[in-house]
N, C-alpha and C positions, 0 to 999 in steps of 0.2 A: 412703449415698454423699453426698458433699458436693454442694451445688448448683453447677452449672456455667453460666456466662454467656459467650456469645460477643459481644464488643463489636464488632458489625458489623451493617450493614443489607444487606450483600451476599447475595443469594439464592444465589450460587455458593458462598460460604463456608459458608452454612447447609447446603447440599446436601452439601458435602464432609464437614462435621462429622457429619452424619447417618450417614455410612458407618461411623463408629466405634461406632454403636449405643449411645451413652450419652445419657441425658436431659440436655437443656440448654434454656435460653431465649436468645433473641437480643435485643439492645437497641442502639440507636445510641450510639456513644461520644460523650462530651461534649468531646472534644478536637478542635481545629481543626488539621488537618495543615499543617505548614510545611516547605518544602524548604530545608534549611540548606546553604548552599554551603560547600565546603571540607571536608566531613565524608566520611570513607570510606563507600561505599555500604552495607557490611555493618553498620557502626555506626549509620548513619542509619535503616535499616529496623528494627533492634532498638530504637532510640530511639522511633520512631514507634509500633511495636507496643506497647511498654511504656506509653507515654502514653495510648494508646487503652484499654488494660486498666485502668490506674490511674484513669482519669477516671470509672469507674463504681463505685469502691470504696465511696462513701457510699450509693449506691443499693442495693448488694448487699453488706452488711457481713459476711456469712457465706460468701460464694461464692468459688470459684476462677474468675477472670475471664480469658478468652482474648482477646488482641489480636493483630492481624496487619496488616501493611502491605507494600506492594510498590512498587519503583521499577525503572527500567531504565536501563542505561548504554549509550550509543552508542559506536561505535568510537573516538571522540575522547575517551572517558572523561567525557563530559558526562552528568550525572544528569538524567533526565527523569521526569516523573510523568504524571498523567492529562491528556489534551489539553483537556478542558473545552468544546470546541466542534467542530463538524464541520470547519470550516476548519483548525483546528489538527490534527485527526485526519488529514486529507488530507496536511498538511505532514509530520507524523511518519511516516506510511506511505511517503510519497515518499522521505524521507531514509533509511528503513530498507530500502527495496526492494533486493534482491540482496545485502544485508549481514547480518552476524551482530551480535547484541546480547545482553547479559547481563542477566537479570532477577534481582533480589535480593528475597527475600521473608522478612520477619522475623516471628517468632512469640514471644509472651510469655504465660506463665501467671503471674497475680498472685493471691496469697492475701490476700484482703481482711481476713481475721481478724488476721494478724500482719504484713502488709506485705512478706512475702518474695516475690520475683519471680525467675523464671528465663526467660532469653531465648536464642534461637538464630536462625539464618537458613539458608536454602538458596538455591542458585543454579541457574539454568537458562539455557542459551544457545540462542537461536533464530536461525535463518537464514531470512530471507524469500526467496521466489522473486523474480526480477526481475519487477516489476509495471508494467503500462501505466497511464497516467493514467485510462483508462476503467475498468480493473479496480479501481483504488483508489477512484474515485468511486462505482462501483456497490456496492462492499463497504461503504463508509461510509454510503451511503444505506440499504442493507438492514439493517445491524446497529447503526448509530448508537453506535459504541464510545467515546463521549466521556468515559465514567467509568472507562475501562480504561487502565492503564499500558501503553504501547506501541500504543494505538489499535486493538487487535484482541481478539477473544474466542476463545481456542483451544478453549473448550468449546462453541463454536458454529461459524458459517461461517468464522471466522478460520483454522481448520485448513487451509482451501483456499489460504491465503496462504503456508503453510510449505513450505520446502524440507527443513529438518532441525531437530530439537529434541534437545538433549543436556543431561542434568542428572541430579542425584541423586534427584529426586523430582518426577514430573510434576505432582503436586498443587500444588507451589509456584508453578507457572506460572498456575494458576487462582486462587491467592491465599491458600492455607492449606496449609503444608507438613505433611501428616499424619504422615509418618515422624518428623519432629522433634517434632511435637506429642505423639504417643504417648509418646515418651521423656520429655518434660517432665511430662506428666500422671502418668506412672509415678513420677517423683521426688516427687510430692505424694501418692502412695498410691492413685492412680486407675488401676486395672488394666483395660485394654480387653479383654484376653483372659485 
């Protein structure tokens, strides 16, 4: 079997990929994420996931490299990323309270041997409960979601903020759309089952 590399430092993405029971190594991508304005969200996440995978091609010249990235879009169609600070996380959650937002998660499998890449994306719409300032503050203090698009961790205490989740693949909300990934890996000859 080809060696597989996950271009990510996310423990959540590693945990998701372990579900597929295929051997892999994880390494930090050498690509600095940039939010490009004016690009459709589905294209942006595919672009970001591709560049994460592509960035490790020289380090792993024989591998299939998996990249993934996520953004969310607010009701005004504004693309938002990771808050980066607790203050910004509080602001994001305050704006999201009681509203629905769509998360876009891109995934790419890049063949470092020949440069072939396949990319796809999945969407998930999340509706948060109406939240009080105290609930938002307590949540941010407890989980410190500064590195998460949307300022919450659905795989943790963030589930308590949810009113409804709708989407094609719940794993996309955690950061790695496994249904899409299994299909992409299959196209490179990696059969999970």
